[in-house]
C-alpha positions as CSV (number, residue, x, y, z in Angstrom):
1,M,69.3,-28.1,26.2
2,K,67.2,-30.5,24.1
3,K,64.0,-28.8,25.3
4,S,65.3,-25.4,24.3
5,R,66.1,-26.7,20.8
6,I,62.6,-28.1,20.4
7,N,61.1,-24.8,21.4
8,V,63.2,-23.1,18.8
9,F,62.0,-25.5,16.1
10,A,58.4,-25.0,17.2
11,S,58.8,-21.3,17.0
12,I,60.2,-21.5,13.5
13,A,57.4,-23.8,12.3
14,L,54.8,-21.5,13.9
15,A,56.3,-18.5,12.2
16,A,56.2,-20.3,8.9
17,L,52.6,-21.3,9.4
18,L,51.6,-17.8,10.3
19,A,53.4,-16.5,7.3
20,S,51.6,-18.9,5.1
21,C,48.3,-18.1,6.6
22,A,49.0,-14.4,6.4
23,G,49.7,-14.7,2.6
24,L,46.5,-16.6,2.0
25,N,44.4,-14.4,4.2
26,K,45.7,-11.3,2.4
27,M,44.7,-12.8,-0.9
28,K,41.2,-13.8,0.5
29,S,40.6,-10.3,1.8
30,G,41.6,-8.7,-1.5
31,A,39.7,-11.2,-3.7
32,T,37.2,-8.6,-4.7
33,D,40.0,-6.7,-6.4
34,V,40.3,-9.4,-9.0
35,A,38.3,-8.4,-12.1
36,Y,36.1,-10.9,-14.0
37,T,34.7,-10.3,-17.5
38,V,32.2,-12.9,-18.4
39,T,31.0,-13.6,-22.0
40,P,28.1,-13.7,-22.5
41,E,27.2,-11.2,-19.8
42,V,24.1,-13.2,-19.0
43,L,24.8,-16.9,-19.6
44,E,22.9,-18.7,-22.4
45,A,22.0,-22.2,-23.2
46,H,22.7,-23.5,-26.7
47,A,22.7,-27.1,-28.0
48,G,21.9,-28.4,-24.5
49,K,25.0,-26.7,-23.0
50,V,26.0,-23.6,-21.1
51,D,29.3,-22.3,-22.4
52,I,31.3,-19.5,-20.7
53,T,34.4,-17.5,-21.3
54,V,35.8,-15.6,-18.3
55,K,38.7,-13.2,-18.6
56,V,40.4,-12.8,-15.2
57,K,42.5,-9.8,-14.4
58,V,44.7,-10.1,-11.3
59,P,45.9,-6.8,-9.8
60,E,49.5,-5.9,-9.0
61,K,50.9,-7.2,-5.7
62,Y,48.0,-9.6,-5.2
63,M,49.3,-13.0,-6.1
64,D,51.4,-14.5,-3.4
65,K,54.6,-15.8,-4.9
66,K,54.4,-19.3,-3.3
67,S,50.6,-19.8,-3.6
68,I,48.6,-22.0,-6.0
69,V,45.0,-20.9,-6.8
70,E,42.3,-23.2,-8.1
71,L,39.3,-21.3,-9.6
72,T,36.0,-23.1,-10.2
73,P,33.1,-21.3,-11.8
74,V,29.9,-22.7,-10.3
75,L,26.2,-22.2,-11.3
76,K,24.2,-22.0,-8.2
77,Y,20.4,-22.4,-8.4
78,E,17.5,-23.4,-6.2
79,G,17.9,-27.0,-5.1
80,G,21.5,-27.4,-6.3
81,E,24.5,-26.3,-8.2
82,T,26.6,-27.3,-11.2
83,A,30.4,-26.8,-11.3
84,F,32.4,-26.1,-14.4
85,P,35.8,-27.7,-14.7
86,S,38.5,-25.9,-12.6
87,K,41.4,-23.7,-13.7
88,T,44.7,-23.5,-11.7
89,V,47.2,-20.7,-11.7
90,Q,50.3,-20.2,-9.4
91,G,52.6,-17.6,-8.1
92,E,56.1,-17.2,-9.6
93,S,57.9,-19.2,-6.8
94,A,55.3,-22.0,-6.4
95,E,56.1,-25.5,-7.6
96,G,54.1,-26.7,-10.5
97,N,53.4,-26.3,-14.3
98,N,50.4,-24.0,-14.1
99,Q,50.1,-20.5,-15.7
100,V,52.2,-18.1,-13.6
101,I,50.8,-14.8,-12.3
102,S,53.4,-12.2,-11.3
103,Y,53.3,-10.7,-7.8
104,L,54.7,-7.3,-8.8
105,N,52.9,-6.9,-12.1
106,G,49.8,-9.0,-11.6
107,G,48.5,-10.7,-14.8
108,Q,45.5,-12.1,-16.6
109,Y,44.2,-15.3,-18.0
110,T,41.2,-16.6,-19.8
111,Y,39.0,-19.4,-18.7
112,T,36.6,-21.3,-21.0
113,G,34.3,-24.1,-19.9
114,S,31.0,-25.8,-20.6
115,V,28.4,-27.8,-18.6
116,P,25.2,-29.6,-19.6
117,Y,22.1,-27.4,-19.3
118,N,19.2,-28.2,-17.0
119,E,16.1,-26.2,-16.6
120,N,16.9,-25.3,-12.9
121,M,19.6,-23.0,-14.3
122,K,17.0,-20.5,-15.7
123,V,17.3,-18.6,-12.4
124,S,20.9,-19.0,-11.2
125,D,24.1,-17.1,-10.2
126,L,27.5,-17.8,-11.7
127,V,30.0,-17.6,-8.9
128,V,33.7,-18.2,-8.7
129,R,34.9,-20.6,-6.0
130,I,38.5,-20.1,-5.0
131,K,40.7,-22.5,-3.2
132,A,44.2,-21.2,-2.4
133,T,47.1,-23.4,-1.3
134,K,50.5,-22.4,0.1
135,G,52.7,-25.2,1.3
136,S,50.6,-27.4,3.6
137,Q,48.0,-24.7,4.1
138,T,44.7,-24.4,2.2
139,L,42.1,-21.7,2.4
140,D,38.7,-21.5,0.8
141,F,37.6,-18.0,-0.3
142,D,34.0,-16.8,-0.1
143,D,32.0,-17.5,-3.3
144,F,32.0,-14.4,-5.5
145,K,29.2,-13.7,-8.0
146,I,30.3,-12.8,-11.5
147,A,27.3,-13.2,-13.7
148,D,23.6,-14.1,-14.0
149,G,22.1,-17.1,-15.7
150,V,20.7,-18.6,-17.8
151,I,18.9,-17.4,-20.9
152,A,17.4,-20.6,-22.2
153,T,15.4,-19.4,-25.2
154,S,16.8,-22.2,-27.4
155,D,15.1,-24.6,-25.0
156,L,11.8,-23.2,-26.1
157,V,11.9,-25.2,-29.3
158,K,8.6,-27.2,-29.6
159,D,9.3,-30.8,-30.5
160,K,5.5,-31.2,-30.8
161,G,5.9,-29.1,-33.9
162,A,7.6,-32.0,-35.6
163,A,5.6,-33.0,-38.7
164,V,4.4,-36.5,-39.3
165,A,3.8,-37.4,-43.0
166,L,0.7,-39.1,-44.3
167,G,0.8,-42.1,-46.6
168,K,-1.4,-40.3,-49.0
169,D,-4.2,-41.8,-51.0
170,N,-4.2,-41.8,-54.8
171,F,-7.9,-41.4,-55.1
172,Q,-9.3,-39.9,-58.3
173,R,-13.0,-39.4,-58.6
174,I,-12.7,-39.0,-62.3
175,I,-10.3,-41.5,-64.0
176,P,-9.7,-40.9,-67.7
177,E,-9.9,-44.1,-69.8
178,S,-9.1,-44.7,-73.4
179,K,-9.6,-47.5,-75.9
180,G,-7.7,-47.5,-79.2
181,A,-7.4,-49.2,-82.5
182,D,-5.6,-48.7,-85.8
183,I,-7.0,-49.0,-89.4
184,Y,-4.5,-49.5,-92.2
185,F,-4.8,-48.5,-95.8
186,L,-3.4,-49.7,-99.1
187,I,-0.8,-47.6,-100.9
188,Q,-2.3,-44.4,-102.4
189,Q,-5.8,-45.4,-101.2
190,A,-8.2,-44.1,-98.6
191,A,-10.9,-46.7,-98.8
192,L,-11.9,-48.7,-95.7
193,R,-11.4,-52.4,-96.3
194,G,-13.6,-55.1,-94.8
195,T,-10.6,-57.1,-93.6
196,E,-9.6,-54.1,-91.5
197,L,-13.0,-53.5,-90.1
198,R,-13.4,-57.1,-89.1
199,K,-10.1,-57.1,-87.1
200,E,-10.3,-58.1,-83.5
201,E,-9.1,-54.7,-82.2
202,I,-11.9,-53.0,-84.2
203,S,-14.5,-55.4,-82.8
204,A,-13.1,-54.8,-79.3
205,L,-13.4,-51.0,-79.9
206,K,-17.1,-51.4,-80.9
207,E,-17.8,-53.5,-77.8
208,Y,-16.1,-50.9,-75.6
209,I,-18.3,-48.1,-77.0
210,E,-21.4,-50.2,-76.3
211,E,-20.3,-51.2,-72.8
212,A,-19.3,-47.6,-71.9
213,E,-22.7,-46.3,-73.0
214,A,-24.4,-48.9,-70.9
215,T,-22.4,-48.2,-67.8
216,E,-23.9,-45.5,-65.5
217,N,-20.6,-44.1,-64.2
218,K,-18.9,-43.7,-67.6
219,E,-19.1,-40.6,-69.6
220,F,-17.9,-40.1,-73.1
221,K,-15.4,-37.2,-73.5
222,G,-14.6,-37.5,-77.2
223,V,-12.8,-39.4,-80.0
224,S,-9.3,-38.6,-81.3
225,I,-8.4,-39.5,-84.8
226,S,-5.0,-39.1,-86.3
227,A,-4.6,-40.0,-90.0
228,Y,-1.2,-40.5,-91.7
229,A,0.4,-41.0,-95.1
230,S,3.8,-42.7,-95.6
231,P,6.6,-40.3,-96.7
232,D,7.1,-41.9,-100.1
233,G,5.4,-40.3,-103.1
234,P,4.6,-36.6,-104.0
235,T,3.7,-34.3,-101.2
236,D,0.4,-33.2,-102.7
237,L,-0.8,-36.7,-103.1
238,N,0.2,-37.6,-99.5
239,T,-1.6,-34.5,-98.2
240,S,-4.8,-35.5,-100.0
241,L,-4.5,-39.1,-98.8
242,A,-4.0,-38.1,-95.1
243,E,-7.1,-35.8,-95.3
244,K,-9.3,-38.5,-96.9
245,R,-8.2,-41.2,-94.5
246,E,-9.1,-38.8,-91.6
247,K,-12.6,-38.2,-93.1
248,V,-13.5,-41.8,-93.8
249,T,-12.3,-42.8,-90.3
250,E,-14.4,-40.1,-88.7
251,K,-17.5,-41.1,-90.7
252,Y,-17.0,-44.8,-89.7
253,I,-16.7,-44.0,-86.0
254,S,-19.6,-41.6,-86.1
255,K,-21.8,-44.4,-87.5
256,E,-20.7,-46.8,-84.7
257,L,-21.3,-44.2,-82.0
258,K,-24.8,-43.5,-83.4
259,R,-25.5,-47.3,-83.5
260,A,-24.5,-47.5,-79.8
261,K,-26.7,-44.4,-79.1
262,V,-23.8,-42.2,-78.1
263,D,-24.2,-38.5,-78.8
264,G,-21.1,-37.3,-80.6
265,S,-22.5,-34.1,-81.9
266,A,-21.1,-31.7,-79.3
267,E,-18.6,-29.2,-80.5
268,G,-15.0,-30.5,-80.0
269,F,-16.2,-34.1,-79.5
270,F,-13.9,-35.2,-82.4
271,D,-10.3,-34.2,-82.2
272,L,-9.0,-34.6,-85.8
273,K,-5.4,-34.5,-87.1
274,N,-3.6,-35.6,-90.2
275,T,0.0,-36.0,-91.1
276,P,0.8,-36.0,-94.8
277,E,4.3,-37.4,-94.5
278,D,4.9,-39.4,-91.3
279,W,8.7,-39.0,-91.0
280,E,8.6,-39.3,-87.2
281,G,6.8,-42.6,-87.5
282,F,9.2,-43.7,-90.2
283,K,12.2,-42.9,-87.9
284,A,10.7,-44.8,-84.9
285,L,10.0,-47.9,-87.0
286,M,13.5,-47.7,-88.5
287,E,15.1,-47.5,-85.0
288,A,13.2,-50.6,-83.9
289,S,14.0,-52.6,-87.0
290,S,16.8,-54.9,-87.9
291,I,17.2,-53.5,-91.5
292,Q,20.8,-53.8,-92.7
293,D,21.4,-50.1,-93.6
294,K,19.2,-48.6,-90.8
295,E,22.1,-46.5,-89.3
296,L,22.8,-45.0,-92.7
297,I,19.1,-44.2,-93.2
298,L,18.9,-42.7,-89.8
299,R,21.9,-40.5,-90.7
300,V,20.1,-39.4,-93.8
301,L,17.1,-38.3,-91.7
302,S,19.3,-36.3,-89.4
303,M,21.3,-34.7,-92.3
304,Y,18.4,-33.6,-94.5
305,S,15.2,-31.8,-93.5
306,D,13.8,-31.5,-97.0
307,P,11.4,-34.4,-97.5
308,E,12.1,-34.7,-101.2
309,V,15.8,-35.0,-100.6
310,R,15.3,-37.6,-97.9
311,E,13.1,-39.7,-100.1
312,K,15.5,-39.5,-103.0
313,E,18.5,-40.5,-100.9
314,I,16.7,-43.4,-99.4
315,K,15.4,-44.6,-102.8
316,N,19.0,-44.6,-104.1
317,M,19.6,-47.6,-101.7
318,S,17.7,-49.8,-104.1
319,E,17.9,-53.1,-102.2
320,T,17.3,-51.5,-98.8
321,F,14.4,-49.5,-100.1
322,K,12.6,-52.7,-101.3
323,V,12.7,-53.9,-97.7
324,I,11.5,-50.6,-96.5
325,A,8.6,-50.6,-99.0
326,D,7.6,-54.1,-97.9
327,D,8.1,-53.8,-94.1
328,I,8.1,-50.2,-93.0
329,L,5.9,-48.0,-95.2
330,P,2.7,-50.1,-95.0
331,Q,2.7,-49.5,-91.2
332,L,2.6,-45.8,-91.8
333,R,-0.5,-45.7,-94.0
334,R,-3.0,-45.6,-91.2
335,S,-5.6,-43.9,-89.0
336,K,-5.2,-44.1,-85.2
337,I,-8.5,-44.1,-83.2
338,A,-8.8,-43.4,-79.5
339,V,-12.2,-43.4,-77.8
340,N,-11.9,-41.3,-74.6
341,V,-14.1,-41.9,-71.5
342,D,-14.2,-40.6,-68.0
343,V,-15.0,-43.1,-65.3
344,I,-16.9,-41.3,-62.5
345,G,-16.2,-42.5,-59.0
346,K,-18.3,-42.6,-55.9
347,T,-19.4,-39.3,-54.2
348,D,-17.9,-38.2,-50.9
349,E,-21.2,-39.0,-49.2
350,E,-21.1,-42.6,-50.6
351,I,-17.5,-43.1,-49.7
352,A,-18.0,-41.8,-46.1
353,K,-21.1,-44.0,-45.6
354,L,-19.3,-47.1,-46.8
355,A,-16.2,-46.4,-44.8
356,A,-18.3,-46.4,-41.7
357,S,-20.6,-49.3,-42.5
358,N,-18.9,-51.6,-45.0
359,P,-15.3,-50.6,-45.7
360,S,-14.6,-53.7,-47.8
361,E,-16.9,-52.3,-50.5
362,L,-14.2,-49.6,-51.1
363,N,-10.9,-50.0,-52.8
364,V,-7.8,-49.0,-50.9
365,E,-7.5,-45.6,-52.4
366,E,-11.2,-44.8,-51.7
367,L,-10.8,-46.0,-48.1
368,L,-7.7,-43.9,-47.5
369,Y,-9.5,-41.0,-49.0
370,A,-12.4,-41.5,-46.7
371,A,-10.3,-40.5,-43.7
372,T,-9.7,-37.1,-45.3
373,L,-13.5,-36.4,-45.2
374,T,-13.6,-35.9,-41.4
375,E,-11.7,-33.7,-39.0
376,D,-12.4,-36.0,-36.0
377,L,-9.2,-37.8,-35.1
378,D,-10.9,-40.8,-33.6
379,E,-13.0,-41.3,-36.8
380,K,-9.8,-41.0,-38.9
381,L,-8.1,-43.5,-36.7
382,A,-11.0,-46.0,-37.1
383,I,-10.9,-45.7,-40.9
384,Y,-7.1,-46.2,-41.1
385,K,-7.5,-49.2,-38.8
386,S,-10.0,-50.6,-41.3
387,V,-7.5,-50.2,-44.1
388,N,-5.2,-52.6,-42.1
389,T,-8.1,-55.1,-41.8
390,V,-9.2,-55.0,-45.4
391,Y,-5.9,-54.4,-47.0
392,P,-3.3,-55.8,-44.5
393,K,-0.4,-55.6,-47.0
394,C,-0.8,-51.8,-47.5
395,W,2.0,-50.0,-45.5
396,R,0.0,-46.7,-45.7
397,G,-2.7,-48.0,-43.3
398,H,-0.2,-48.7,-40.5
399,N,1.7,-45.4,-41.2
400,D,-1.5,-43.4,-41.1
401,V,-2.6,-45.0,-37.9
402,A,0.7,-43.8,-36.5
403,Y,0.0,-40.4,-38.0
404,I,-3.1,-40.0,-35.9
405,L,-1.6,-41.6,-32.8
406,V,1.3,-39.1,-32.8
407,Q,-1.2,-36.3,-32.9
408,Q,-2.9,-37.9,-29.9
409,D,0.4,-38.1,-28.0
410,K,0.3,-41.9,-28.0
411,L,3.9,-42.3,-29.0
412,D,4.5,-45.9,-27.9
413,D,1.5,-47.1,-29.9
414,A,2.6,-45.0,-32.9
415,K,6.0,-46.7,-32.8
416,V,4.4,-50.1,-32.9
417,A,2.3,-49.1,-36.0
418,L,5.3,-47.6,-37.7
419,D,7.4,-50.7,-37.1
420,K,4.7,-52.7,-38.9
421,A,4.7,-50.2,-41.8
422,N,8.4,-50.6,-42.0
423,E,8.1,-54.4,-42.2
424,L,5.8,-54.0,-45.2
425,S,7.8,-51.3,-46.9
426,S,11.4,-51.1,-45.7
427,S,13.5,-48.0,-46.3
428,N,10.3,-46.0,-46.9
429,A,11.1,-42.3,-46.6
430,V,7.6,-41.4,-45.2
431,V,7.9,-44.1,-42.5
432,N,11.4,-43.1,-41.6
433,N,10.3,-39.5,-41.2
434,N,7.6,-40.5,-38.8
435,L,9.9,-42.8,-36.8
436,G,12.2,-39.8,-36.5
437,V,9.3,-37.7,-35.2
438,V,8.5,-40.3,-32.5
439,A,12.2,-40.5,-31.5
440,L,12.5,-36.7,-31.3
441,R,9.3,-36.5,-29.3
442,Q,10.7,-39.1,-26.9
443,G,14.0,-37.2,-26.5
444,D,16.3,-39.3,-28.6
445,L,17.8,-36.7,-30.8
446,A,20.6,-38.9,-32.2
447,K,18.1,-41.6,-33.3
448,A,15.7,-39.0,-34.7
449,E,18.5,-37.5,-36.8
450,E,19.4,-41.0,-38.1
451,Y,15.8,-41.6,-39.2
452,F,15.5,-38.2,-40.8
453,G,18.7,-38.9,-42.7
454,A,16.9,-41.9,-44.4
455,A,13.8,-39.8,-45.2
456,A,15.0,-37.8,-48.2
457,G,12.3,-36.8,-50.6
458,V,9.4,-36.6,-48.1
459,G,9.0,-32.9,-48.6
460,P,8.2,-30.0,-46.3
461,E,7.5,-32.3,-43.3
462,L,11.2,-33.4,-43.4
463,D,12.5,-29.9,-43.8
464,N,10.5,-28.7,-40.8
465,N,11.8,-31.6,-38.7
466,L,15.4,-31.0,-39.7
467,G,14.9,-27.3,-38.7
468,I,13.9,-28.5,-35.2
469,V,16.9,-30.8,-35.0
470,S,19.2,-27.9,-36.1
471,I,17.8,-25.7,-33.2
472,H,18.6,-28.5,-30.8
473,K,22.1,-28.6,-32.2
474,G,22.6,-24.9,-32.0
475,D,22.9,-24.4,-35.7
476,Y,20.4,-21.6,-36.2
477,D,21.5,-20.6,-39.7
478,A,20.8,-24.2,-40.9
479,A,17.5,-24.2,-39.0
480,M,16.4,-21.0,-40.9
481,R,17.3,-22.7,-44.2
482,Y,15.3,-25.8,-43.4
483,F,12.3,-23.8,-42.3
484,G,12.4,-21.6,-45.4
485,N,9.2,-19.6,-45.7
486,S,7.5,-21.5,-42.8
487,T,5.5,-19.2,-40.5
488,S,5.6,-21.7,-37.6
489,C,6.7,-20.6,-34.1
490,N,9.8,-22.8,-34.4
491,A,10.7,-20.9,-37.6
492,G,10.3,-17.6,-35.7
493,L,12.4,-19.0,-32.8
494,A,15.2,-19.9,-35.1
495,K,15.4,-16.4,-36.4
496,I,15.4,-15.0,-32.9
497,L,18.3,-17.3,-31.9
498,A,20.2,-16.2,-35.0
499,G,19.7,-12.6,-34.1
500,K,17.4,-11.9,-37.1
501,Y,14.8,-9.9,-35.2
502,D,13.0,-8.2,-38.1
503,A,12.7,-11.5,-39.9
504,A,11.5,-13.2,-36.8
505,L,8.8,-10.6,-36.3
506,S,7.7,-10.9,-39.9
507,T,7.4,-14.7,-39.5
508,L,5.5,-14.5,-36.3
509,N,3.2,-11.8,-37.7
510,A,2.4,-14.0,-40.7
511,N,1.4,-16.9,-38.3
512,T,-2.4,-16.8,-38.2
513,K,-2.8,-19.1,-35.2
514,E,-3.8,-17.3,-32.0
515,A,-1.5,-19.1,-29.6
516,G,0.1,-17.7,-26.5
517,F,3.5,-19.0,-27.4
518,K,3.6,-16.9,-30.6
519,Y,3.1,-13.7,-28.6
520,Y,5.6,-14.8,-26.0
521,L,8.2,-15.0,-28.8
522,K,7.2,-11.6,-30.0
523,A,7.7,-10.3,-26.4
524,I,11.3,-11.7,-26.5
525,V,11.9,-9.8,-29.7
526,G,10.7,-6.7,-27.9
527,A,13.0,-7.3,-25.0
528,R,16.0,-7.9,-27.2
529,T,15.4,-4.8,-29.4
530,A,14.4,-2.5,-26.5
531,D,10.9,-2.1,-27.9
532,N,9.0,-1.9,-24.7
533,D,5.6,-1.4,-26.3
534,L,6.1,-4.6,-28.3
535,L,7.4,-6.4,-25.2
536,F,4.5,-5.5,-22.9
537,D,1.7,-5.7,-25.5
538,S,2.9,-9.1,-26.7
539,L,3.4,-10.5,-23.2
540,R,0.0,-9.2,-22.1
541,K,-1.6,-11.1,-25.1
542,A,0.5,-14.2,-24.5
543,V,-0.6,-14.6,-20.8
544,E,-4.2,-13.8,-21.8
545,L,-4.2,-16.8,-24.2
546,D,-2.1,-19.0,-22.0
547,S,-1.9,-18.1,-18.3
548,S,0.9,-20.7,-17.7
549,L,3.3,-18.3,-19.5
550,K,3.2,-16.0,-16.4
551,A,5.3,-18.4,-14.4
552,V,7.6,-19.0,-17.4
553,A,8.2,-15.2,-17.9
554,L,9.0,-14.8,-14.2
555,K,11.9,-17.2,-14.6
556,D,13.0,-16.1,-18.0
557,M,16.2,-14.1,-18.1
558,E,15.2,-12.6,-21.4
559,F,13.2,-10.3,-19.2
560,G,15.8,-10.1,-16.5
561,K,16.0,-6.3,-16.8
562,F,12.2,-6.0,-16.3
563,L,11.7,-8.2,-13.3
564,E,11.2,-5.1,-11.0
565,D,9.3,-3.1,-13.7
566,A,5.8,-2.2,-12.5
567,T,4.2,-2.9,-15.9
568,F,6.0,-6.2,-16.2
569,K,4.9,-7.2,-12.7
570,S,1.3,-6.3,-13.4
571,I,1.3,-8.6,-16.4
572,V,2.9,-11.7,-14.9
573,Q,1.8,-11.6,-11.3
């Protein structure tokens, strides 16, 4: 009797097991009836990630009421695979808190997920991996392909396009120089007084003229004379006084120039001006004074533009006017003299020779300028290193050493030089920009962005670099704003990624460099706009200039529709 009961129980368990398996097997065999709509249709990488949206439509009478289904999208590629997070749904009689799919009516659900991108995903299949469970039974379905992957055009951004900024020289071959002096006159007079001509500043001016004439690299450019009369007294008298003061001053300076053997006869050598009533000078002296009623006087100047009214109102302040007459007006009866000279610097040949043989004979601006006279990077580097030797406290020397080292792909050495520049000039925007370039080139995007954030004001180099960062972050509109009118390949790439194909083509066509990558990007524009002539002509030119792009194109899903095209094959194989 006991044995019979055991057999009954065994039969019941077997029947349940077979029922479970039958339900799961039915779902497995009908798995191809489940519809998947993937967005994007071909997967894409942006900001270092692959994002997907999958709409799953389950047909009627498919979902076993007591089953639980775990769906896992998986990117499969040569050498490995990457699984997205799983999504679980269940039949209406299954235990759990997952989304329910009706047996009778079927149903639909939407899956979203993201995984980090790696370059192996360029040629990959997106499959769904299903594990169904009913009671104690579990069944794995066959992998089912639902999309291709991955278009990785955003990964084409060239970090080598990051721009380092030079600590520029302030070299001027011609430096304007001026020596000035003032001659003062008595009230209502235009005669030069001996006491004025024997003043120290007049003696210094005469010595300057003689020294400039004797110095080989100094060239006289002219003399400026501005003569003034104080604003008290009749206008006609003041006009006459200002003109006379101008003439006697010119005559005196002409005599001194002739004595020093300076030729002042050229047209325009003398720049002569006179001001009959120097109200502007009066206002400036009043503002700087401590005269009791100065605020009232300044209000008078602002209220009245008529010089006679001004003079009358000020003279009405009898006590104050006496102070003005003693302290202010005498300073306005004058001629201002400026002797203007150009100091001519060394020639390019002289600078280049000294930079190579005896850099200590050059000042820091000349030495920094010397590096701009050669295109050879090693020669530039040697000159910038000499700046560090001769002028060790100049941050620009260390920065500019790094400027060259980055171009030579010696990033670790460049970082050492920039750290030294940073010690000498902390919070320097140029140095921070260049530290950001090194960090970006070494793959540390977060650190690069931090440095670039402290580099405001550097100029187009920083804008270019922020454009590259924006591409990495998937913000293509921001990248386009940063690149502005740049014709770089990265600028063209940003427009492709933003879907601005005409603008991208304009940018790339304006780029004058004959580089394979430029034409490769144009080929992508052709593929995206169904312009086969542009695609094939550009790709042909790209691989002609850079044969390594053949292998790139063969794995690029931008050209996925053309992989079996005879013309495409003839170009890339």
